[in-house]
C-alpha positions in Angstrom: -26.8 -29.5 168.9 -27.1 -25.3 169.8 -25.0 -23.6 172.3 -27.4 -22.3 174.9 -30.0 -24.2 177.3 -33.4 -22.8 177.8 -35.7 -22.7 180.8 -38.1 -26.0 180.8 -41.7 -25.1 180.1 -44.6 -26.0 182.2 -47.0 -26.1 179.7 -47.6 -29.2 177.6 -47.0 -28.4 173.5 -50.0 -29.1 171.5 -48.0 -30.8 168.5 -47.9 -34.5 169.1 -44.8 -36.5 168.1 -42.2 -38.8 169.4 -40.1 -37.1 171.8 -36.5 -38.3 172.8 -36.0 -39.1 176.5 -35.3 -36.6 178.9 -31.7 -35.3 178.6 -31.4 -36.4 175.2 -33.3 -33.7 173.1 -30.8 -33.7 170.3 -30.9 -37.7 169.8 -33.3 -38.6 166.9 -34.5 -42.1 166.4 -36.2 -42.7 162.7 -39.6 -41.8 162.1 -41.6 -44.8 161.5 -42.9 -44.3 158.1 -42.0 -45.0 154.6 -41.3 -41.9 152.8 -41.4 -41.1 149.1 -37.7 -42.7 147.4 -35.7 -39.5 146.6 -34.6 -39.4 143.1 -30.4 -39.8 143.2 -28.2 -36.8 143.0 -25.1 -39.2 142.7 -24.4 -42.7 142.6 -25.1 -42.9 146.5 -27.4 -40.1 147.3 -27.9 -40.0 151.3 -31.2 -41.3 152.5 -32.0 -39.2 155.5 -35.1 -39.5 157.8 -36.8 -36.6 159.3 -36.2 -36.2 163.0 -39.2 -36.6 165.2 -40.7 -33.6 167.2 -41.5 -32.4 170.1 -44.9 -34.0 172.0 -48.1 -31.5 172.5 -49.9 -33.3 175.2 -50.8 -30.7 177.9 -51.6 -33.6 180.5 -47.7 -35.0 180.5 -44.6 -32.8 181.3 -42.8 -31.9 178.4 -39.6 -34.2 177.7 -38.0 -32.3 174.9 -35.3 -30.3 177.1 -33.2 -27.6 175.6 -32.3 -28.3 172.2 -29.8 -25.9 171.2 -27.9 -26.6 174.8 -27.2 -29.9 173.5 -25.0 -31.7 171.1 -27.4 -32.3 168.2 -26.5 -35.2 165.9 -27.4 -35.0 162.5 -30.3 -36.6 161.4 -29.2 -38.8 158.8 -28.9 -42.3 159.1 -27.0 -43.5 155.8 -23.8 -42.6 153.8 -23.1 -39.1 152.8 -23.9 -37.3 149.5 -21.0 -38.3 147.1 -20.9 -34.8 146.1 -20.9 -33.3 149.2 -17.7 -31.2 149.0 -15.3 -32.2 151.7 -13.0 -29.5 153.4 -9.8 -28.1 152.1 -7.4 -30.3 154.5 -5.0 -27.9 156.7 -1.6 -28.8 157.8 -1.6 -31.6 160.5 -2.6 -30.0 163.7 -1.3 -30.7 167.0 -3.9 -31.8 169.4 -5.9 -29.0 171.0 -3.8 -26.2 169.2 -5.2 -23.6 167.2 -2.4 -22.0 164.6 -2.6 -18.0 164.2 -3.2 -18.4 160.1 -3.5 -14.5 160.0 0.2 -13.7 161.4 1.9 -13.3 158.0 -1.2 -11.1 157.1 -0.8 -9.1 159.9 3.0 -8.8 159.3 2.4 -7.8 155.6 -0.3 -5.2 156.6 2.0 -3.6 159.1 4.9 -3.3 156.5 2.3 -1.7 153.9 1.5 1.0 156.7 5.3 1.3 157.6 5.6 0.1 161.0 8.7 -1.6 162.1 7.4 -5.2 163.4 11.2 -6.1 163.0 11.5 -5.1 166.8 9.0 -7.6 167.9 9.8 -11.2 168.3 7.5 -13.6 166.1 4.4 -14.2 167.6 3.6 -17.8 168.5 1.0 -19.9 167.0 -2.4 -19.1 169.2 -2.6 -22.3 171.1 -6.2 -22.7 172.7 -7.3 -25.9 174.6 -9.8 -26.8 177.1 -7.3 -25.7 179.7 -8.0 -22.1 178.4 -11.5 -22.4 179.8 -12.9 -22.3 183.2 -16.0 -25.2 183.1 -19.0 -23.2 184.7 -22.2 -25.2 184.2 -23.6 -28.0 182.3 -26.1 -26.4 179.8 -27.0 -29.3 177.5 -26.5 -33.0 176.8 -26.9 -35.3 174.3 -25.4 -39.1 172.9 -22.5 -37.4 171.3 -21.4 -35.5 174.3 -22.5 -32.3 176.3 -22.7 -28.5 176.1 -21.2 -26.3 179.0 -20.9 -22.7 179.7 -17.2 -21.5 180.2 -15.5 -18.5 180.8 -12.0 -18.0 178.9 -9.6 -17.5 181.3 -7.3 -14.9 180.1 -10.5 -12.6 178.9 -13.1 -13.7 181.3 -15.3 -13.8 178.5 -18.3 -16.1 178.5 -18.8 -19.0 175.8 -20.4 -22.2 175.1 -18.0 -25.0 174.8 -19.7 -28.3 172.6 -17.6 -30.9 173.3 -18.2 -34.2 171.2 -17.1 -37.7 171.5 -15.0 -38.7 168.4 -15.8 -42.6 168.6 -19.5 -41.6 169.1 -19.0 -39.5 165.8 -17.3 -42.0 164.0 -19.8 -45.1 165.1 -23.2 -43.4 163.7 -21.3 -42.1 160.4 -21.4 -38.6 161.1 -17.9 -37.7 160.5 -18.8 -35.7 157.3 -21.8 -34.0 159.0 -20.0 -33.0 162.0 -17.2 -31.3 159.7 -19.4 -29.8 157.6 -21.6 -28.0 160.5 -18.2 -26.5 161.7 -17.1 -25.8 158.1 -20.7 -23.6 157.4 -20.2 -21.8 160.9 -16.5 -20.7 160.5 -17.7 -19.0 157.2 -20.7 -17.7 158.4 -20.5 -14.2 160.4 -24.1 -12.4 161.1 -25.5 -10.8 163.7 -28.5 -13.5 163.8 -26.8 -16.5 163.4 -24.6 -18.2 166.1 -20.8 -17.6 166.1 -18.0 -20.1 166.0 -14.9 -19.0 167.7 -12.6 -21.5 168.1 -12.6 -25.3 167.4 -9.8 -27.8 168.6 -9.3 -31.6 169.2 -7.6 -33.8 171.4 -7.3 -37.5 170.7 -10.9 -38.4 171.4 -12.8 -35.3 171.2 -14.0 -32.4 169.5 -14.3 -28.7 170.9 -16.6 -26.4 169.6 -16.4 -22.7 171.3 -19.7 -20.8 170.6 -21.3 -17.8 171.7 -23.3 -18.2 174.6 -26.5 -17.2 174.1 -28.9 -17.2 177.1 -32.3 -15.6 176.2 -34.0 -19.1 176.0 -35.5 -21.2 172.9 -37.8 -19.5 170.9 -39.9 -22.8 171.6 -40.2 -22.6 175.1 -41.2 -18.7 175.0 -44.0 -19.5 172.4 -45.4 -22.6 174.5 -45.2 -20.2 177.5 -47.3 -18.0 176.0 -49.2 -19.9 173.2 -49.1 -17.4 170.6 -47.2 -14.0 169.7 -48.8 -10.7 169.1 -48.6 -9.7 165.2 -45.9 -7.4 166.0 -44.1 -9.4 167.9 -43.7 -12.3 165.1 -43.0 -9.6 162.7 -39.9 -8.7 164.4 -38.7 -12.3 164.7 -39.9 -13.0 161.0 -37.8 -10.0 159.8 -34.6 -11.1 161.6 -34.8 -14.7 160.5 -35.2 -13.3 157.2 -31.9 -11.7 156.9 -29.8 -14.6 158.6 -31.8 -16.6 155.6 -31.0 -14.6 153.1 -27.3 -14.2 154.3 -27.0 -18.4 154.3 -28.5 -18.3 150.8 -26.1 -15.9 149.2 -23.3 -17.9 150.2 -25.0 -21.1 148.8 -26.2 -22.6 152.1 -29.5 -24.3 152.7 -30.4 -24.5 156.3 -33.1 -27.1 156.3 -34.1 -27.1 159.9 -35.9 -23.8 160.6 -38.2 -24.3 163.5 -38.6 -22.5 167.2 -36.0 -25.0 169.0 -33.3 -23.8 167.1 -33.7 -20.3 167.5 -32.6 -18.7 170.5 -32.9 -15.2 172.2 -30.1 -12.9 173.0 -30.1 -11.0 176.2 -31.5 -8.0 174.5 -34.4 -10.1 172.7 -33.0 -10.5 169.1 -33.0 -13.8 167.5 -29.9 -16.2 167.0 -30.1 -19.3 164.7 -28.1 -22.1 166.0 -27.7 -25.7 165.1 -26.2 -26.3 161.4 -26.4 -30.2 161.9 -28.6 -30.5 158.5 -27.2 -27.7 156.6 -25.4 -28.2 153.3 -23.2 -25.9 151.0 -24.8 -26.3 147.6 -23.0 -26.5 144.4 -23.7 -23.2 142.4 -25.3 -23.5 139.3 -23.8 -21.6 136.4 -26.4 -18.9 136.5 -25.2 -18.2 139.9 -28.7 -18.4 141.1 -28.2 -20.5 144.4 -32.0 -21.2 144.3 -31.6 -23.5 141.6 -29.1 -25.7 143.2 -30.8 -28.7 144.5 -30.1 -31.9 146.7 -32.2 -34.9 147.0 -31.7 -35.5 150.9 -34.5 -36.5 152.8 -34.1 -35.1 156.2 -35.8 -32.3 158.3 -38.6 -32.1 160.8 -41.9 -33.3 159.7 -44.1 -30.4 160.8 -41.8 -27.8 158.5 -40.7 -30.1 155.4 -41.4 -28.4 152.4 -44.0 -30.5 149.6 -40.5 -31.2 147.6 -38.8 -32.7 150.2 -41.6 -35.5 150.6 -42.3 -35.7 147.0 -38.3 -36.4 146.6 -38.1 -34.5 143.6 -34.9 -32.5 144.6 -34.8 -29.3 146.7 -32.8 -26.2 147.7 -32.8 -22.8 149.2 -36.7 -22.4 148.7 -37.4 -25.1 151.4 -36.2 -22.8 154.2 -38.8 -20.0 152.8 -41.3 -22.7 153.4 -40.4 -23.7 156.8 -40.1 -19.9 157.3 -44.0 -19.7 156.4 -44.5 -22.9 158.6 -42.9 -20.8 161.4 -44.8 -17.8 161.1 -48.1 -19.2 161.1 -47.2 -21.3 164.4 -46.3 -18.3 165.9 -49.3 -16.3 165.4 -51.6 -19.2 165.8 -50.1 -21.5 168.2 -49.7 -24.7 166.1 -48.1 -25.4 162.4 -50.6 -24.8 159.4 -50.6 -28.5 158.6 -50.5 -30.5 161.8 -51.4 -33.6 162.6 -50.7 -36.2 165.3 -50.2 -38.8 163.0 -47.1 -38.2 160.7 -48.4 -39.6 157.7 -51.7 -37.9 157.9 -49.6 -34.6 158.0 -47.2 -35.4 155.3 -50.6 -35.6 153.1 -51.9 -32.4 154.4 -48.8 -30.7 153.4 -49.1 -32.0 150.0 -52.6 -31.4 149.4 -54.9 -29.5 152.2 -56.3 -26.2 151.9 -54.4 -23.3 153.8 -56.9 -21.9 156.2 -56.7 -18.6 158.1 -58.0 -17.6 161.7 -60.8 -14.8 161.0 -58.6 -12.6 163.1 -55.6 -12.3 160.6 -54.9 -9.8 158.5 -55.1 -9.6 154.9 -51.4 -8.6 154.3 -50.6 -11.6 156.7 -52.5 -14.0 154.9 -50.8 -13.0 151.7 -47.5 -13.1 153.3 -48.3 -16.7 154.2 -49.9 -17.7 151.1 -46.5 -16.7 149.5 -44.2 -18.6 151.5 -46.6 -21.7 151.8 -46.7 -21.9 148.0 -46.1 -25.3 147.3 -44.5 -24.8 143.9 -40.7 -23.9 144.9 -40.4 -21.9 141.4 -43.4 -19.4 142.7 -42.9 -19.6 146.4 -41.4 -16.2 147.8 -37.7 -15.9 148.2 -35.7 -13.2 150.3 -36.7 -10.0 148.0 -40.6 -10.9 148.0 -40.5 -11.2 151.8 -39.1 -8.0 152.1 -40.6 -6.1 149.7 -44.2 -7.4 151.3 -46.6 -5.1 152.8 -47.0 -7.3 155.8 -43.5 -5.9 156.2 -43.4 -2.5 154.9 -43.1 -0.9 158.7 -39.4 -2.5 159.1 -36.4 -0.7 158.2 -34.1 -3.2 157.4 -30.7 -1.7 157.3 -31.5 -0.4 161.2 -32.6 -4.0 161.9 -29.3 -5.4 160.7 -27.5 -3.4 162.6 -29.9 -4.0 165.8 -30.9 -0.4 166.2 -34.5 -1.5 166.8 -35.2 -2.6 169.9 -36.7 -6.1 170.3 -40.2 -6.1 171.4 -39.9 -8.4 174.5 -36.6 -8.7 176.3 -35.9 -12.0 178.4 -35.5 -11.7 182.0 -32.1 -12.0 182.3 -29.5 -10.0 184.4 -26.1 -10.7 183.2 -23.9 -12.3 180.3 -23.7 -15.4 182.5 -27.0 -15.6 183.4 -28.6 -19.1 183.3 -32.0 -18.5 184.6 -33.2 -19.6 181.1 -31.4 -22.9 181.1 -33.0 -26.0 182.1 -32.2 -27.0 185.8 -31.6 -30.6 185.2 -28.8 -29.6 183.0 -27.6 -27.2 185.5 -27.4 -30.0 188.3 -25.2 -32.5 186.3 -21.3 -32.5 187.4 -19.4 -29.9 185.7 -16.7 -31.7 184.4 -15.1 -32.7 181.0 -15.9 -36.3 181.1 -13.3 -38.5 179.5 -14.6 -41.5 177.1 -16.7 -44.1 178.5 -15.4 -47.1 180.3 -14.5 -50.0 177.3 -15.3 -47.6 174.8 -13.4 -48.6 171.7 -9.8 -46.5 171.4 -10.2 -44.2 168.4 -7.1 -45.8 166.9 -8.8 -49.0 166.8 -12.1 -48.0 164.8 -12.1 -48.9 161.5 -11.7 -45.3 160.1 -8.5 -43.4 158.7 -6.6 -41.5 161.3 -7.5 -38.0 159.4 -11.0 -38.1 159.4 -10.6 -34.9 161.6 -7.9 -33.3 160.1 -8.5 -29.6 159.4 -11.0 -29.5 162.3 -9.0 -26.7 164.1 -10.3 -23.1 163.6 -9.7 -19.6 165.2 -11.7 -16.5 164.4 -9.7 -13.8 162.9 -11.5 -11.4 165.1 -10.5 -13.4 168.3 -7.0 -13.9 166.9 -6.9 -9.8 166.5 -8.2 -9.3 169.9 -5.7 -11.5 171.4 -3.0 -9.9 169.8 -3.9 -6.2 171.1 -4.1 -7.5 174.2 -0.5 -9.3 174.2 1.0 -6.1 172.5 -0.8 -3.8 174.8 
């Protein structure tokens, strides 16, 4: 699940695949097919099924809704990898409380600068709970919970609050995935990746406070316009490439790049969201993260790389294949190997010729051929992408600093603007819904009490800002 909703699109997408029911866009049922059996990377390597994608029939209303505005459950159906690293456990936390771990560092730094901090009383731990936020509007909904636009009462800042029901996560065996998503988000800070500000919990729920990104999903803008100009696609491609390269440098493989998981901010810059399928890889001794592999069969059918379908192990190169698929779709309106039949599409991904429309430039064809190379060892990586002639006009330093204006700006008027949010969500009652009647109490679930221990998080930047306001 992402953190902001998107305006519903009245045009039907052309790609045909089963879509979840309206209002449940992040809920994924297994694809009915027999995928290749992945090799084992551990005694009980997880076997996961790609999620179904959005429909592509113009004569029916699109049911997908706002992927990034809903709580999206990870698309995995069995046990987590045994080699999946658990987060370092933190001290047992008080429910709904965020501890200020930076307090000691702040005091030490002040001491080195010769500042007298002794006159000031010790600052109490920063405590953040749902009560610190004013609930404004529902902007997404899913099987694990909902996403609401909220305003922090002490600062007035607008955020997206992702609320997850623990019982649903535990029953669907998604505890490790949920912890992993939060762990990855808390270590990643990048201008083109959604930011996590706080994470806390109560007895029955998990809360993540994320950036509110209100320019809408790239998917809906693409379906509304059919395709984008080559110059606009270059801009989006360059920003996405910087984000992917940053993730890969940290040893993180994203694994679910597609238009639904890319938001536009109010200025038209991209923001990657939804890290439910991302994985922190074990970096090999060589230090080359592209050599790290996993065997999980997961993703979205149209964007799966050949090595995922073959079950031969995959790593960060799968993200560059997905980027190639996305670039092709933005330029033409359809993924390069699309078929309404999922199994036929898999065969096309594995063996069909890559064809280009006659109007596509030679540099663009070369760029796509490098990304859609079936041999991952020969496929373009971040360096190849940034040095390719097709993107030679990009000033990468200025782009990273957002000093290059976006070619198109979403029609939003303020930080709190919700015009790009599905009206069906906005009509939902704005309340932090209690657990469903008859639901099994967390204490009675067959799960250890500490499953979500260490979930609490506070972004150091937010803590520092809070401290400055308090001191002021």
